[in-house]
N, C-alpha and C positions, 0 to 999 in steps of 0.2 A: 504494500500500500504506500502510495507516495505521500510526501509531506503535505501537499495541497489537499489530498483526499482526507487526511487526518485532521487538518485545520477545518475543512468543510464539515466533517462529522462533529468536531468539537463545537463549532458554531451552532449546528443543528441541535446538539445535545443541550447547549446553554439556552437556546431559544425554547426548547421543550421544557426544560427545568423552570424557566421563567413563566411559561404558560401554565404549568402544573401548579406552581406556587400561587399564581393569580387565581386559578380555579379553586384552590384550597381556601383562599381568602374569601372569594365570592360565596362558596358553599358555607363557610363559617358565618358570613353575614346573613345568608338566607336562612340557615338553621337558627341563628339567634333571633331573627325577625319572626320566623314561624313560632318559636317558643314564646316570644313576647305576645304574639297574636293569640296564642292558645291561653296564656295567662289572662289577657284582657277579656277574652270571651268567657272564661271561667268566672272571672269576677263579675262580669255583666250578668251572667246566669244567676249567681248568688244574689246580686242586687235585685234582679227581677223576682226571685223567689221571696226575698225579704219584703219587697214592696207589695207583692200579692198577699203575703201573710198580714202585713200591716193594714192593707186595704180591707181585708176580710175582718180584721179586728175593729177597724173604724166603722164598718158597716154594722157589725154586731153592737158596738157601743151606741150608734145612732138609733138602732132598733130599741135598745134598752132605755135610752133617754126618752124616746117617743112614748114608750110604754109607761115610764115613770110619770111623764107629763100628763098622759091620758088618765092615769090613776088619780093624780092630784086634781085634775079638772073634775073627775067624777066625784071625788070627795068634797069638793067645793061647790057642788051643785051645778057644775058646768059653767061657772062664772068666768072661766078663762084666767083666773088668778094663778 
């Protein structure tokens, strides 16, 4: 193998090494981004679950308050006090 061929192979190997390193970096960024997205979606799901539970509790509280007000109105002869 001639010196020129060896230098050509060395340049190609160097270029391939740089491309592989670039791809590794890109894959790392994509992996990190995907992990972050998964974490965000997980947190959003927990927020939605908590919000739904709180909404249900507020609905129940409103029902109870309305029932208490109805009872008080009935006891006061429907005067609205």
